[in-house]
N, CA, C and O atoms as a Tinker XYZ file with bonds, in Angstrom:
   404  protein
     1  N      1.138000    3.988000   -2.380000    73     2
     2  CA     0.943000    2.630000   -1.380000    64     1     3
     3  C      0.634000    1.627000   -2.764000    63     2     4     5
     4  O     -0.094000    1.847000   -3.731000    81     3
     5  N      1.536000    0.389000   -2.424000    73     3     6
     6  CA     0.838000   -0.514000   -3.378000    64     5     7
     7  C     -0.332000   -1.299000   -2.879000    63     6     8     9
     8  O     -0.753000   -1.164000   -1.730000    81     7
     9  N     -0.940000   -2.257000   -3.897000    73     7    10
    10  CA    -2.162000   -2.953000   -3.635000    64     9    11
    11  C     -1.757000   -4.021000   -2.652000    63    10    12    13
    12  O     -0.718000   -4.662000   -2.808000    81    11
    13  N     -2.512000   -4.198000   -1.718000    73    11    14
    14  CA    -2.475000   -5.061000   -0.426000    64    13    15
    15  C     -3.014000   -6.110000   -0.714000    63    14    16    17
    16  O     -4.148000   -6.051000   -1.188000    81    15
    17  N     -2.346000   -7.453000   -0.512000    73    15    18
    18  CA    -2.887000   -8.944000   -0.562000    64    17    19
    19  C     -3.412000   -9.115000    0.699000    63    18    20    21
    20  O     -2.739000   -9.118000    1.729000    81    19
    21  N     -4.609000   -9.258000    0.633000    73    19    22
    22  CA    -5.500000   -9.887000    1.805000    64    21    23
    23  C     -5.846000  -11.389000    1.714000    63    22    24    25
    24  O     -5.863000  -11.978000    0.633000    81    23
    25  N     -6.164000  -12.074000    3.072000    73    23    26
    26  CA    -6.950000  -13.266000    2.790000    64    25    27
    27  C     -7.767000  -13.352000    4.007000    63    26    28    29
    28  O     -7.952000  -12.325000    4.661000    81    27
    29  N     -8.291000  -14.512000    4.391000    73    27    30
    30  CA    -9.640000  -14.605000    5.239000    64    29    31
    31  C     -8.726000  -14.349000    6.715000    63    30    32    33
    32  O     -9.460000  -13.950000    7.619000    81    31
    33  N     -7.624000  -14.468000    7.018000    73    31    34
    34  CA    -7.111000  -14.291000    7.906000    64    33    35
    35  C     -7.011000  -12.797000    8.409000    63    34    36    37
    36  O     -7.192000  -12.581000    9.607000    81    35
    37  N     -6.699000  -11.641000    7.449000    73    35    38
    38  CA    -6.649000  -10.336000    7.901000    64    37    39
    39  C     -7.645000   -9.479000    6.969000    63    38    40    41
    40  O     -7.423000   -8.279000    6.802000    81    39
    41  N     -8.501000   -9.973000    6.501000    73    39    42
    42  CA    -9.813000   -9.194000    5.787000    64    41    43
    43  C    -10.120000   -8.354000    6.769000    63    42    44    45
    44  O     -9.703000   -7.211000    6.582000    81    43
    45  N    -10.709000   -8.535000    7.751000    73    43    46
    46  CA   -11.544000   -7.899000    8.785000    64    45    47
    47  C    -10.333000   -6.763000    9.168000    63    46    48    49
    48  O    -10.591000   -5.585000    8.919000    81    47
    49  N     -9.220000   -7.051000    9.678000    73    47    50
    50  CA    -8.273000   -5.971000    9.932000    64    49    51
    51  C     -8.032000   -4.903000    8.809000    63    50    52    53
    52  O     -8.211000   -3.724000    9.113000    81    51
    53  N     -7.610000   -5.248000    7.433000    73    51    54
    54  CA    -7.405000   -4.568000    6.354000    64    53    55
    55  C     -8.414000   -3.764000    5.531000    63    54    56    57
    56  O     -8.140000   -2.726000    4.929000    81    55
    57  N     -9.715000   -4.410000    5.578000    73    55    58
    58  CA   -11.115000   -3.890000    4.776000    64    57    59
    59  C    -12.014000   -3.678000    5.740000    63    58    60    61
    60  O    -12.548000   -2.597000    5.494000    81    59
    61  N    -12.478000   -4.175000    6.759000    73    59    62
    62  CA   -13.621000   -3.644000    7.346000    64    61    63
    63  C    -13.482000   -2.727000    8.193000    63    62    64    65
    64  O    -14.256000   -1.774000    8.284000    81    63
    65  N    -12.220000   -2.957000    9.095000    73    63    66
    66  CA   -11.869000   -1.797000   10.049000    64    65    67
    67  C    -10.931000   -1.034000    9.734000    63    66    68    69
    68  O    -10.213000   -0.655000   10.659000    81    67
    69  N    -10.628000   -0.559000    8.349000    73    67    70
    70  CA    -9.567000    0.033000    7.713000    64    69    71
    71  C     -9.487000    1.768000    8.353000    63    70    72    73
    72  O     -8.473000    2.342000    8.750000    81    71
    73  N    -10.762000    2.264000    8.292000    73    71    74
    74  CA   -10.788000    3.487000    8.740000    64    73    75
    75  C    -10.949000    4.455000    7.390000    63    74    76    77
    76  O    -11.490000    5.561000    7.392000    81    75
    77  N    -10.402000    3.839000    6.327000    73    75    78
    78  CA   -10.639000    4.694000    4.977000    64    77    79
    79  C    -11.505000    3.764000    3.977000    63    78    80    81
    80  O    -11.717000    2.559000    4.117000    81    79
    81  N    -11.908000    4.516000    3.044000    73    79    82
    82  CA   -12.475000    3.455000    1.918000    64    81    83
    83  C    -11.599000    2.618000    1.626000    63    82    84    85
    84  O    -10.403000    2.863000    1.786000    81    83
    85  N    -12.040000    1.503000    1.153000    73    83    86
    86  CA   -11.382000    0.351000    0.499000    64    85    87
    87  C    -11.998000   -0.131000   -0.938000    63    86    88    89
    88  O    -13.190000   -0.384000   -1.111000    81    87
    89  N    -11.130000   -0.202000   -1.790000    73    87    90
    90  CA   -11.334000   -1.234000   -3.187000    64    89    91
    91  C    -10.768000   -2.550000   -2.830000    63    90    92    93
    92  O     -9.631000   -2.835000   -2.453000    81    91
    93  N    -11.798000   -3.283000   -3.029000    73    91    94
    94  CA   -11.260000   -5.029000   -3.016000    64    93    95
    95  C    -11.502000   -5.601000   -4.131000    63    94    96    97
    96  O    -12.651000   -5.772000   -4.540000    81    95
    97  N    -10.504000   -5.952000   -4.731000    73    95    98
    98  CA   -10.769000   -6.701000   -5.857000    64    97    99
    99  C    -10.410000   -8.184000   -5.900000    63    98   100   101
   100  O     -9.302000   -8.715000   -5.828000    81    99
   101  N    -11.603000   -8.710000   -6.034000    73    99   102
   102  CA   -11.801000  -10.239000   -5.978000    64   101   103
   103  C    -11.408000  -10.782000   -7.535000    63   102   104   105
   104  O    -12.051000  -10.506000   -8.548000    81   103
   105  N    -10.199000  -11.616000   -7.472000    73   103   106
   106  CA    -9.789000  -12.104000   -8.589000    64   105   107
   107  C     -9.250000  -13.308000   -8.459000    63   106   108   109
   108  O     -9.042000  -13.649000   -7.294000    81   107
   109  N     -8.858000  -14.318000   -9.585000    73   107   110
   110  CA    -8.245000  -15.319000   -9.651000    64   109   111
   111  C     -7.042000  -15.232000  -10.689000    63   110   112   113
   112  O     -7.156000  -14.573000  -11.722000    81   111
   113  N     -5.729000  -16.020000  -10.320000    73   111   114
   114  CA    -4.558000  -16.153000  -11.364000    64   113   115
   115  C     -4.918000  -16.284000  -12.819000    63   114   116   117
   116  O     -4.454000  -15.550000  -13.690000    81   115
   117  N     -5.896000  -17.403000  -13.063000    73   115   118
   118  CA    -6.035000  -17.638000  -14.135000    64   117   119
   119  C     -7.014000  -16.919000  -14.921000    63   118   120   121
   120  O     -7.337000  -17.339000  -16.032000    81   119
   121  N     -7.582000  -15.711000  -14.352000    73   119   122
   122  CA    -8.692000  -14.796000  -15.080000    64   121   123
   123  C     -7.760000  -13.703000  -15.880000    63   122   124   125
   124  O     -7.000000  -12.886000  -15.361000    81   123
   125  N     -8.031000  -13.914000  -17.354000    73   123   126
   126  CA    -7.325000  -12.563000  -17.968000    64   125   127
   127  C     -7.894000  -11.352000  -18.044000    63   126   128   129
   128  O     -7.243000  -10.409000  -18.493000    81   127
   129  N     -9.416000  -11.168000  -17.543000    73   127   130
   130  CA    -9.854000   -9.845000  -17.437000    64   129   131
   131  C     -9.266000   -9.150000  -15.990000    63   130   132   133
   132  O     -9.228000   -7.937000  -15.783000    81   131
   133  N     -8.773000  -10.313000  -14.950000    73   131   134
   134  CA    -8.719000   -9.718000  -13.818000    64   133   135
   135  C     -6.883000   -9.300000  -14.219000    63   134   136   137
   136  O     -6.434000   -8.213000  -13.853000    81   135
   137  N     -6.315000   -9.947000  -14.709000    73   135   138
   138  CA    -5.011000   -9.336000  -15.065000    64   137   139
   139  C     -4.673000   -8.168000  -15.849000    63   138   140   141
   140  O     -3.658000   -7.494000  -15.676000    81   139
   141  N     -5.728000   -7.920000  -16.875000    73   139   142
   142  CA    -5.904000   -6.718000  -17.636000    64   141   143
   143  C     -6.245000   -5.631000  -16.537000    63   142   144   145
   144  O     -5.695000   -4.558000  -16.788000    81   143
   145  N     -6.952000   -5.631000  -15.470000    73   143   146
   146  CA    -7.758000   -5.008000  -14.711000    64   145   147
   147  C     -6.511000   -4.291000  -13.799000    63   146   148   149
   148  O     -6.529000   -3.083000  -13.566000    81   147
   149  N     -5.404000   -5.204000  -13.303000    73   147   150
   150  CA    -4.604000   -4.786000  -12.293000    64   149   151
   151  C     -3.848000   -3.624000  -12.695000    63   150   152   153
   152  O     -3.558000   -2.925000  -11.724000    81   151
   153  N     -3.490000   -3.245000  -13.647000    73   151   154
   154  CA    -2.736000   -2.087000  -13.890000    64   153   155
   155  C     -3.397000   -1.039000  -13.552000    63   154   156   157
   156  O     -2.631000   -0.321000  -12.910000    81   155
   157  N     -4.547000   -0.510000  -13.654000    73   155   158
   158  CA    -5.731000    0.491000  -12.885000    64   157   159
   159  C     -5.536000    0.601000  -11.628000    63   158   160   161
   160  O     -5.161000    1.616000  -11.041000    81   159
   161  N     -5.848000   -0.703000  -11.053000    73   159   162
   162  CA    -6.007000   -0.806000   -9.722000    64   161   163
   163  C     -4.454000   -0.565000   -9.070000    63   162   164   165
   164  O     -4.390000   -0.047000   -7.956000    81   163
   165  N     -3.233000   -0.939000   -9.762000    73   163   166
   166  CA    -2.231000   -0.452000   -9.518000    64   165   167
   167  C     -1.772000    1.337000   -9.597000    63   166   168   169
   168  O     -0.964000    1.985000   -8.932000    81   167
   169  N     -2.383000    1.593000  -10.339000    73   167   170
   170  CA    -2.152000    2.846000  -10.530000    64   169   171
   171  C     -2.995000    3.975000   -9.463000    63   170   172   173
   172  O     -2.577000    5.038000   -9.004000    81   171
   173  N     -4.359000    3.287000   -9.267000    73   171   174
   174  CA    -5.179000    4.240000   -8.059000    64   173   175
   175  C     -4.456000    3.980000   -6.550000    63   174   176   177
   176  O     -4.458000    4.776000   -5.611000    81   175
   177  N     -3.950000    2.882000   -6.581000    73   175   178
   178  CA    -3.034000    2.327000   -5.360000    64   177   179
   179  C     -2.024000    3.803000   -5.176000    63   178   180   181
   180  O     -1.949000    4.573000   -4.218000    81   179
   181  N     -1.505000    3.815000   -6.152000    73   179   182
   182  CA    -0.239000    4.747000   -5.960000    64   181   183
   183  C     -0.559000    6.222000   -6.343000    63   182   184   185
   184  O      0.175000    7.150000   -6.003000    81   183
   185  N     -1.420000    6.343000   -6.896000    73   183   186
   186  CA    -1.822000    7.989000   -6.875000    64   185   187
   187  C     -2.534000    8.217000   -6.063000    63   186   188   189
   188  O     -2.569000    9.417000   -5.791000    81   187
   189  N     -3.415000    7.365000   -5.279000    73   187   190
   190  CA    -4.385000    8.181000   -4.218000    64   189   191
   191  C     -3.870000    7.539000   -2.689000    63   190   192   193
   192  O     -3.594000    6.374000   -2.406000    81   191
   193  N     -3.857000    8.671000   -1.901000    73   191   194
   194  CA    -3.850000    8.083000   -0.512000    64   193   195
   195  C     -5.147000    8.164000    0.483000    63   194   196   197
   196  O     -5.104000    7.871000    1.678000    81   195
   197  N     -6.251000    8.590000   -0.185000    73   195   198
   198  CA    -7.688000    8.612000    0.360000    64   197   199
   199  C     -8.130000    7.195000    0.205000    63   198   200   201
   200  O     -9.128000    6.959000    0.886000    81   199
   201  N     -7.707000    6.230000   -0.454000    73   199   202
   202  CA    -8.258000    5.142000   -0.442000    64   201   203
   203  C     -7.102000    3.912000   -0.584000    63   202   204   205
   204  O     -6.023000    4.029000   -1.164000    81   203
   205  N     -7.587000    2.760000    0.064000    73   203   206
   206  CA    -6.743000    1.747000    0.270000    64   205   207
   207  C     -7.178000    0.482000   -0.938000    63   206   208   209
   208  O     -8.350000    0.107000   -0.976000    81   207
   209  N     -6.337000   -0.007000   -1.714000    73   207   210
   210  CA    -6.815000   -0.847000   -2.564000    64   209   211
   211  C     -6.043000   -2.325000   -2.440000    63   210   212   213
   212  O     -4.849000   -2.552000   -2.639000    81   211
   213  N     -7.160000   -3.318000   -2.024000    73   211   214
   214  CA    -6.753000   -4.806000   -1.802000    64   213   215
   215  C     -7.018000   -5.712000   -2.787000    63   214   216   217
   216  O     -7.672000   -5.300000   -3.745000    81   215
   217  N     -6.639000   -6.928000   -2.772000    73   215   218
   218  CA    -6.693000   -7.843000   -3.835000    64   217   219
   219  C     -6.904000   -8.934000   -2.726000    63   218   220   221
   220  O     -6.278000   -9.002000   -1.668000    81   219
   221  N     -8.061000   -9.914000   -3.228000    73   219   222
   222  CA    -8.319000  -11.257000   -2.672000    64   221   223
   223  C     -8.763000  -12.152000   -3.826000    63   222   224   225
   224  O     -9.814000  -12.107000   -4.464000    81   223
   225  N     -7.560000  -13.102000   -3.967000    73   223   226
   226  CA    -7.657000  -14.249000   -4.486000    64   225   227
   227  C     -8.792000  -15.349000   -4.286000    63   226   228   229
   228  O     -8.618000  -16.209000   -3.423000    81   227
   229  N     -9.772000  -15.347000   -4.939000    73   227   230
   230  CA   -11.144000  -16.154000   -4.784000    64   229   231
   231  C    -10.708000  -17.444000   -4.980000    63   230   232   233
   232  O    -11.651000  -18.141000   -4.604000    81   231
   233  N     -9.702000  -18.252000   -5.402000    73   231   234
   234  CA    -9.514000  -19.525000   -5.352000    64   233   235
   235  C     -8.644000  -19.911000   -3.944000    63   234   236   237
   236  O     -8.627000  -21.053000   -3.483000    81   235
   237  N     -8.078000  -19.006000   -3.470000    73   235   238
   238  CA    -7.479000  -19.320000   -2.186000    64   237   239
   239  C     -7.995000  -18.734000   -0.945000    63   238   240   241
   240  O     -7.462000  -18.822000    0.161000    81   239
   241  N     -9.101000  -18.118000   -1.243000    73   239   242
   242  CA   -10.102000  -17.649000    0.126000    64   241   243
   243  C    -11.559000  -17.519000   -0.352000    63   242   244   245
   244  O    -12.193000  -16.470000   -0.471000    81   243
   245  N    -12.030000  -18.938000   -0.639000    73   243   246
   246  CA   -13.676000  -19.258000   -0.922000    64   245   247
   247  C    -14.415000  -18.966000   -0.395000    63   246   248   249
   248  O    -15.440000  -18.670000   -1.009000    81   247
   249  N    -14.399000  -18.818000    1.487000    73   247   250
   250  CA   -14.925000  -18.485000    2.365000    64   249   251
   251  C    -15.325000  -16.731000    1.659000    63   250   252   253
   252  O    -16.480000  -16.321000    1.537000    81   251
   253  N    -14.316000  -16.080000    1.350000    73   251   254
   254  CA   -14.903000  -14.702000    1.570000    64   253   255
   255  C    -15.566000  -14.418000    0.285000    63   254   256   257
   256  O    -16.430000  -13.545000    0.195000    81   255
   257  N    -15.142000  -15.207000   -0.805000    73   255   258
   258  CA   -16.068000  -15.254000   -2.278000    64   257   259
   259  C    -17.345000  -15.483000   -1.875000    63   258   260   261
   260  O    -18.201000  -14.694000   -2.277000    81   259
   261  N    -17.721000  -16.536000   -1.055000    73   259   262
   262  CA   -19.140000  -16.851000   -0.816000    64   261   263
   263  C    -19.601000  -15.829000    0.084000    63   262   264   265
   264  O    -20.809000  -15.596000    0.035000    81   263
   265  N    -18.960000  -15.221000    0.832000    73   263   266
   266  CA   -19.715000  -14.374000    1.993000    64   265   267
   267  C    -20.191000  -12.870000    1.119000    63   266   268   269
   268  O    -21.070000  -12.054000    1.395000    81   267
   269  N    -19.164000  -12.918000   -0.071000    73   267   270
   270  CA   -19.716000  -11.411000   -0.534000    64   269   271
   271  C    -20.264000  -11.768000   -1.936000    63   270   272   273
   272  O    -20.284000  -10.931000   -2.839000    81   271
   273  N    -20.753000  -13.165000   -2.109000    73   271   274
   274  CA   -21.652000  -13.231000   -3.494000    64   273   275
   275  C    -20.766000  -13.006000   -4.886000    63   274   276   277
   276  O    -21.193000  -12.328000   -5.820000    81   275
   277  N    -19.703000  -13.551000   -4.891000    73   275   278
   278  CA   -18.765000  -13.543000   -5.888000    64   277   279
   279  C    -19.232000  -14.457000   -6.994000    63   278   280   281
   280  O    -18.985000  -15.656000   -6.870000    81   279
   281  N    -19.803000  -14.080000   -7.938000    73   279   282
   282  CA   -20.211000  -15.102000   -9.070000    64   281   283
   283  C    -19.382000  -14.947000  -10.473000    63   282   284   285
   284  O    -19.117000  -15.866000  -11.248000    81   283
   285  N    -18.964000  -13.280000  -10.647000    73   283   286
   286  CA   -18.098000  -13.480000  -11.645000    64   285   287
   287  C    -17.064000  -12.503000  -11.431000    63   286   288   289
   288  O    -17.282000  -11.410000  -10.908000    81   287
   289  N    -15.905000  -12.904000  -11.846000    73   287   290
   290  CA   -14.672000  -11.973000  -11.899000    64   289   291
   291  C    -14.127000  -11.167000  -13.002000    63   290   292   293
   292  O    -14.181000  -11.640000  -14.137000    81   291
   293  N    -13.671000  -10.149000  -12.831000    73   291   294
   294  CA   -12.933000   -9.545000  -11.832000    64   293   295
   295  C    -14.248000   -8.921000  -11.203000    63   294   296   297
   296  O    -15.244000   -8.570000  -11.835000    81   295
   297  N    -14.045000   -8.850000   -9.768000    73   295   298
   298  CA   -15.039000   -8.202000   -9.195000    64   297   299
   299  C    -14.692000   -6.905000   -8.244000    63   298   300   301
   300  O    -14.500000   -7.413000   -7.140000    81   299
   301  N    -14.573000   -5.941000   -8.162000    73   299   302
   302  CA   -14.380000   -4.959000   -7.321000    64   301   303
   303  C    -15.349000   -4.357000   -6.457000    63   302   304   305
   304  O    -16.399000   -3.914000   -6.924000    81   303
   305  N    -15.087000   -4.305000   -5.260000    73   303   306
   306  CA   -16.340000   -3.720000   -4.254000    64   305   307
   307  C    -15.982000   -2.850000   -3.427000    63   306   308   309
   308  O    -15.053000   -3.161000   -2.681000    81   307
   309  N    -16.486000   -1.730000   -3.313000    73   307   310
   310  CA   -15.792000   -0.638000   -2.612000    64   309   311
   311  C    -16.708000   -0.844000   -1.058000    63   310   312   313
   312  O    -17.920000   -1.015000   -0.924000    81   311
   313  N    -15.662000   -0.758000   -0.025000    73   311   314
   314  CA   -16.270000   -0.748000    1.280000    64   313   315
   315  C    -16.014000    0.726000    2.065000    63   314   316   317
   316  O    -14.962000    1.312000    2.318000    81   315
   317  N    -17.074000    0.990000    2.274000    73   315   318
   318  CA   -16.950000    2.551000    3.391000    64   317   319
   319  C    -17.474000    2.395000    4.700000    63   318   320   321
   320  O    -18.681000    2.346000    4.936000    81   319
   321  N    -16.620000    2.319000    5.514000    73   319   322
   322  CA   -17.323000    2.172000    6.940000    64   321   323
   323  C    -17.766000    0.630000    7.369000    63   322   324   325
   324  O    -18.733000    0.300000    8.055000    81   323
   325  N    -16.802000   -0.174000    6.777000    73   323   326
   326  CA   -16.708000   -1.546000    6.726000    64   325   327
   327  C    -17.865000   -2.178000    5.966000    63   326   328   329
   328  O    -17.841000   -3.406000    5.883000    81   327
   329  N    -18.883000   -1.518000    5.395000    73   327   330
   330  CA   -19.691000   -1.883000    4.392000    64   329   331
   331  C    -19.662000   -1.744000    3.013000    63   330   332   333
   332  O    -19.107000   -0.752000    2.541000    81   331
   333  N    -20.210000   -2.644000    2.227000    73   331   334
   334  CA   -19.997000   -2.618000    0.940000    64   333   335
   335  C    -20.771000   -1.208000    0.486000    63   334   336   337
   336  O    -21.810000   -0.968000    1.101000    81   335
   337  N    -20.421000   -0.410000   -0.372000    73   335   338
   338  CA   -21.073000    0.835000   -0.720000    64   337   339
   339  C    -21.244000    0.564000   -2.225000    63   338   340   341
   340  O    -22.306000    0.978000   -2.692000    81   339
   341  N    -20.277000   -0.145000   -3.200000    73   339   342
   342  CA   -20.693000    0.051000   -4.539000    64   341   343
   343  C    -20.041000   -1.056000   -4.826000    63   342   344   345
   344  O    -19.241000   -1.522000   -4.014000    81   343
   345  N    -20.292000   -1.676000   -6.085000    73   343   346
   346  CA   -19.925000   -2.838000   -6.808000    64   345   347
   347  C    -19.448000   -2.734000   -8.109000    63   346   348   349
   348  O    -20.056000   -1.883000   -8.758000    81   347
   349  N    -18.509000   -3.349000   -8.746000    73   347   350
   350  CA   -18.164000   -3.507000  -10.130000    64   349   351
   351  C    -17.970000   -4.698000  -10.496000    63   350   352   353
   352  O    -17.322000   -5.436000   -9.755000    81   351
   353  N    -18.492000   -5.184000  -11.747000    73   351   354
   354  CA   -18.369000   -6.742000  -12.210000    64   353   355
   355  C    -17.642000   -6.331000  -13.370000    63   354   356   357
   356  O    -17.855000   -5.202000  -13.811000    81   355
   357  N    -16.720000   -7.168000  -13.990000    73   355   358
   358  CA   -15.981000   -7.243000  -15.146000    64   357   359
   359  C    -14.905000   -6.379000  -15.392000    63   358   360   361
   360  O    -14.478000   -5.686000  -14.468000    81   359
   361  N    -14.457000   -6.329000  -16.402000    73   359   362
   362  CA   -13.198000   -5.391000  -17.144000    64   361   363
   363  C    -13.647000   -3.873000  -17.014000    63   362   364   365
   364  O    -14.574000   -3.686000  -17.802000    81   363
   365  N    -13.379000   -2.898000  -16.417000    73   363   366
   366  CA   -13.697000   -1.473000  -16.524000    64   365   367
   367  C    -12.568000   -0.932000  -16.372000    63   366   368   369
   368  O    -11.617000   -1.336000  -15.703000    81   367
   369  N    -12.740000    0.710000  -17.478000    73   367   370
   370  CA   -12.069000    1.549000  -17.192000    64   369   371
   371  C    -11.435000    2.177000  -15.773000    63   370   372   373
   372  O    -12.170000    2.414000  -14.814000    81   371
   373  N    -10.188000    2.388000  -15.749000    73   371   374
   374  CA   -10.072000    2.892000  -14.224000    64   373   375
   375  C    -10.679000    4.252000  -14.033000    63   374   376   377
   376  O    -10.666000    4.603000  -12.853000    81   375
   377  N    -11.160000    5.039000  -14.797000    73   375   378
   378  CA   -11.948000    6.058000  -14.526000    64   377   379
   379  C    -13.472000    5.802000  -13.783000    63   378   380   381
   380  O    -14.089000    6.590000  -13.066000    81   379
   381  N    -13.871000    4.375000  -14.222000    73   379   382
   382  CA   -15.308000    3.933000  -13.758000    64   381   383
   383  C    -14.664000    3.660000  -12.228000    63   382   384   385
   384  O    -15.097000    4.328000  -11.288000    81   383
   385  N    -13.710000    2.746000  -12.033000    73   383   386
   386  CA   -13.167000    2.524000  -10.714000    64   385   387
   387  C    -13.046000    3.731000   -9.657000    63   386   388   389
   388  O    -13.377000    3.624000   -8.476000    81   387
   389  N    -12.508000    4.939000  -10.270000    73   387   390
   390  CA   -12.311000    6.267000   -9.547000    64   389   391
   391  C    -13.598000    6.683000   -9.018000    63   390   392   393
   392  O    -13.748000    7.134000   -7.882000    81   391
   393  N    -14.558000    6.513000   -9.905000    73   391   394
   394  CA   -16.054000    7.276000  -10.055000    64   393   395
   395  C    -16.571000    6.584000   -8.590000    63   394   396   397
   396  O    -17.145000    7.172000   -7.673000    81   395
   397  N    -16.229000    5.307000   -8.651000    73   395   398
   398  CA   -17.109000    4.611000   -7.234000    64   397   399
   399  C    -16.547000    5.159000   -5.892000    63   398   400   401
   400  O    -17.174000    5.163000   -4.832000    81   399
   401  N    -15.112000    5.685000   -6.101000    73   399   402
   402  CA   -14.585000    6.228000   -4.813000    64   401   403
   403  C    -15.333000    7.436000   -4.454000    63   402   404
   404  O    -15.059000    8.047000   -3.421000    81   403
C-alpha cells in the first residue's frame, strides 16, 4: 500500500478510526529532512500490511499541526486505537520507525 495523503477533512476517518496502527508523517514540502525521510515511509507502507502510513502537510493543515503540537518536522506520530502511542522528531533511520510500530 502507498503512503496516503490526509488532511483536516479525512484525518479522523484515515487515522483516528483506522482500526490498525497508523504512522502519520507531519511534513512540509520545503523541509529537506522531510524529503529524506520519505523513502523510509514509502518502504514501510509497501512492506507492511499491519500498519497504515499517512502524510500530513502542515502548511496545508495548520489546525492538525496545532492539535498535535507539531513544533519541529519531520515529526512521525504512531497512532494506536485512535490515540498517540509514540512520536519521533527529526530524520531517523527506517528501523527506528519500525521499532515504534
